[in-house]
N, C-alpha and C positions, 0 to 999 in steps of 0.2 A: 379604486378601493385597495388594490394591492400596494400602490405607492403609499397610501395612508397607513396601511398596516405595517409596512416596512419602516415608515417614519416613527410610528409609535413604539415599535420594537427597539429602535435605536435610541429613542428618548422616552423611557418609561415614566419619567417624572412628569412629563406633560399629561400623560393619561391619568396618573395619580392625582395631579392637580385638578383635572376635570372632575374626578369623583369627590375630591375635597370640596369643590364649589357646589357640587350636587348635594352633598351631605349638609353643607351650610344652608342651602335653600330649604331642605327638609326641616332643618333645625329652626329656621325662621318661621316657617309655617306652623311648626309644632308649638313654638313659644307663643305665637299669636293666639292659637286655639287654647293654650293653657291659661293665658291672661283673661280671655273671655269667659272661661268656665269657672276657674277657681283662683285666679290671681297667680302671681309668679314671684320667684325670688328676686332679690335685688339685681338689677341689670349690671351694676358695677362688678358683681361677682360672676354672674352667669355668662356675660358676653366674652370676657377673656378666656373662660374655661372652654366655651364652645369653639372659639376661634383657634385655640391651641389644639383641641381635639381634631379639628379639621386640618391643622398643620401636620399632625401625626400621620394622617392619610396621605398628604401631599409628599412628605419626605420619607415615607416608610421604607422604600427600597434604596434610597440614597444613604441613609444612616439608620438602619433598623434597630440597633442596640440603643442608641440615644433616644429614638422615638419611643421605644419600650419604656425606658426610664421616665421620660416625660409623661407618658400615658399613666404610669403607676403613680407618679406625683400628682397628676390631675385627679386621679381617683381618690387618693388620700385627701386632697384639698376638698373634693366634693363631700366626703364623709365629715371632715372637720368643720366645714362651713355650712353643713346641712343643705347642700344643693342636691335635690333628688335626681335620680337617673333621667337622662334625656335621650333624644334621638342621636345626638352627637356621640353618646357613649358607645355607639356601634364601632367607633374607631378602636376600642379596646379589643373587640373580637377580631378585627382586621389585623391589628399589630401582632396578636398572638399567632395567627396563621403565618404572617410574613417572617417573624423571627424564627419560627419553627422551620421554615423553608430555606431561609438564606442567612440567618444570623449566626452568631457564635454559639457554641454549645452551652455555655453558662447562661447566655441570654435565652436560649430555647427552654432550658429547665426553669428559669425564672418565670418565663411567660406561661408555662404550664401551671406552675404553682399559683401564679396570680390569677389565671383564668379559673382555676378550680375554687379559689377563695372569693372571687369577686361577687358571685351571686349570694353566697352566704353572708358576706359583710353587708351588702346592700339590703338584703331582706331583714337582717338584724337591725340595721340603722333605720330603715323605713318599713316596718312591718305593716301588714294589711290587717287592720283592726276587725274587719268583717269576716276574717278567715280564721279557722281553727288552727291549732298547732300543727296537726297533720297536713292541713292545707298549705301552711307556710313551708313545711318541709318539702312537700310536693312541688311547690313553686321554685324552691332552691334547686331541687334536682332538675326540674325542667329547664331552668335558666343556665345550669352548669353544663348540660349536655352540648349546647352549641360551642362552648369554649373548648371542651374536650375534643369534639369532632374537628374543629378548626386546627387544633394543634396536631392531631393525628394526620389530617390531610397535608398540612405543611411538612411534617416530618417524613411522610411517605414520598412527597415530591423531592425533598432533599436527598433521600436514599436513592430515588430513581435517577436524579441528575448525577449523583456520584457514580452510580453503576454505568450510565452511558459515558461519563467522562473517562472511567477506567477502560471501557471498551474502546473508545477512540484512542486513548493513549496506547493500549495494547496493539491496536491495528497500526498505529503510526510506528511503534517500535518494531513490529514484525515487518513492516514495509522497509524500514531502514536496514534491518538485518538481511532481508532478501536482497536489497540493493547491494549491501556489502558482500554477500555471498556471490552475487553475480559478478561483482568486480574482481573478487578473488578467483572465480572460475575463469574469467577472461584472462587475467594475468597468468594463471597456471597454464592455460591452453596456449597463450602466446609464447611462454617459455618452452613448452613442449614443441611447438611448431619451429621455434628458433633452433632448438637442438637438432630437429630433423633436417632443417635446411642447412645447418652446419655440416651434417653428414653429406648432404647432396653436393655442397660446394667443395668439400674436401675430396669427394669421389671424383668430381670433374677435374680438380687440380691434379689428382693422381693420374687420371687419364692423360692430361696434358703432358705431365712429366714423362710418362711411358712413351707417348708418341714422339715427344721431342728427342728422347734418347734413341728411339728407333730411326727417326729421320737423320740424326747425326751419324748413325752407324751406316746407313745405306745411301747417304747423300752422294758419294762419288760413284758407287757401284750401280745403284738403281735410282736415278733421279725421279722417275715417275712415282715410285713408292714414297720417296721423300716428299714429293709434292702433295700426294694424298695425305700423308701424315701431317704436313703443315696445314692443309685445309681442315683436317679434323681438329688440330690444335686451335685454329681460328674460331671455328664454330663452337667448340667446347668452351673456349675462353669467353666468348660473348654470352653463352648460356650461364657460365659461372658468375659473370659480372651481374647479369640480371637477377640470379638467385641471391647474390650478395646484397643487392639493393633491397630485395624483399626481406632478407635477414636483418639488415640494419633497421628496417621499418618496424619490425615486430620485437626485436631484442631489446629488453629493458633492464636486464640484470647481467652481471659478469659471470654467468654460469659457464662451466666448461664441461666438455665431454669427459666422463669418468672412465678411464681405462679402455682397453679393447681397441681393435682396429676400426678405421672408418669403412663403412660398408654402404652400398647404394640402398636407398629407401625403396619401398614398393612402388610399382608403376602400373600403368594401364593394363599391360599384358598379364599381370598377376591377378587382375580382377576375376578372370575366369577361374583361376585356382581358388580364389575366395568363394566364388559361387559354388564350386564343387564341394568345398568344405561345409558350406551351409546345407547342401543337399544331403551329404552324408550324415549331418546332424539331425535330419528329419524335416528340414524346411524346404518345400518345393520352390525352386526359383527358376523363372523363365528368363534366359539371358540372350540378348540380341545386340548385334553391332550394325549400325547403319552408316553409310558413307564409306569413304576409303581411308582405312587406318594409315597413319603416318607418324613419324617421330614428333614428339611434343616436348616442350620444356619440362625439365625434371620437376619443377615446382607444381606445374599443372597436373602432371601425372600423379604426383604424390597426393595432391588435393583431391583428385578424382577417386583415387583408391580409398582414401580415408572417408570420404562422403559415403561411398557405397558400403564400406565396412560399418560405419556408424548406423546407416539406415537399416541394414540387414540385422545388426545387433538389436536395434530397437524393435524390429519385427519379431525376433525370437523372444524378447523380453515381454512385450506388451500385446503381441498380435493374437495370442491364444493358441490352443493346440492344433486347430485346423487351418491356420493362416497359410497363405501362399504369397509369394512376392514375384515381382518382375523387375528386371534391370535393363535399361536401354542406354547404349552409348551411341551418340550421333556425332559424326565428324562433319562439321561445317567448314566453309572456306576460311572463316576467321575465328573459329572457336570450337569447343567441345561441349556438347550437350549431354546432361545426365538426367535420367528419369528413373526413380526408384519408387515403386508403389507396392502396397500390400492390401489384402482384403480381409485382414483380421478384425477383431473386435475393437482394436485401437486402445488408446490410453489418453488421459487428459494431456492437453498440450504442455502443461507444466512439467510432466514427467519427461517428455522429450527434451525440454529445455534443461532439465537437471541431470538426465541420464548421460551415459558415456560408454565408450567402448571398453567393455569389461571393467568398468569402474575407473578407467584411467582418464577418459575424456570427459566432456561436459555437454554432450548432446548437441542441440541446435546452436548453442553458444559457440562451441568449437567449430561447427560447420560454417557459421557466419564469419568467424575469424579467418578460417582458411580461405573461403571464397573471396572475402574482402582483401585478403593478402595478395591474391593474383588479379584483383580488379574485376571479379565476376559478380554474378547476381544469384541469389538463392530465394526460392519460394517453397515454403513448407507449411503443411496444414492437413486437417482431416479431409478425406474424400467425401463427396456427397453421398455415395452409396455405401459408405463404411470403409474403414481402414485409414491408411495414412499415405500421403504423397509428398515426395521431395523432388524438386526440380531445380537444376543448377545449370548455368551457362558460364563456361570458363573461357576467356579470350586466350588466343594463342600468343598474342603479343602483350607484354606487360604494359600497364598504363603508366605514363610519366607525369 
């Protein structure tokens, strides 16, 4: 049945043709009964009119305006040729509804005027001799009501369809705008990350220059110190190359650092200072470090700091007055784990997507960009018992 229903929706003319054949059958039965009771009009006139009225039903949705004009012409022909109303004239009622629902505006107005005049013209042309003048007026009113109701029903369906079409268009437009805003947010966050990595690389290169100058100064007097300096240069250079690869991966525009000296970006050690700032601002935070702390790539440390900063900022914004948070740093053999949770009332997931650090970042969009930049994974969402949870795993070695 569902397949049949879908087929009829895709091919409405088939359904209309079925009803046209059905109306033709009723017309044949009606003509047979009319001939037996009181005779009938000339078949040469009646048959074409009945067939064309059935054609109006069959093609009403394919060409509603043309079928309306055809129906009006057939009605005029009936009046002119003295062919009394028949069962096939039901097509006039159907075409009034169809044009009101799907036809052009001029056709809709014409169908209303025609429907309101049809009963009056028919009763005037073929009055009931056994009925008084008031009775004929009552018949006209009674026969006009269905045409008026058909037009009102069709026009209301037209209005409803237009309303739903407008809603769908608005939803599609909002979806496009949201997608565009998300792309802009991603681009802005990538540019911000690129600037920060630019500072990281510049700082590492500065360290290398200082160490190289020191090694050259003590090369003859203190070879051991020169060796240590060269080892520092080697490790710092590898780290700078790794950060440079990440920088090239996210940098999309030729933005340059504006003025000022290059300074190192926040690292894991400053997370504790960040937690203290949150505590002083009134947000209780439980901070723990598990595993053995050790030096990490600058990009990983910067990413970890920004994730914790973003998560605690979201807690202050959306967690409510009595919210508390916990921060866990877990050092694994091959990565750094982050777990930031709060027990506040929380906020819709969309707010976390759109929020940012003091309005500068872009919430989870920025977090995902940062984590993806270092080849890590991020899991964020509401906690079962209330609040919000952010979990990230940052590998210590960059993915190639």
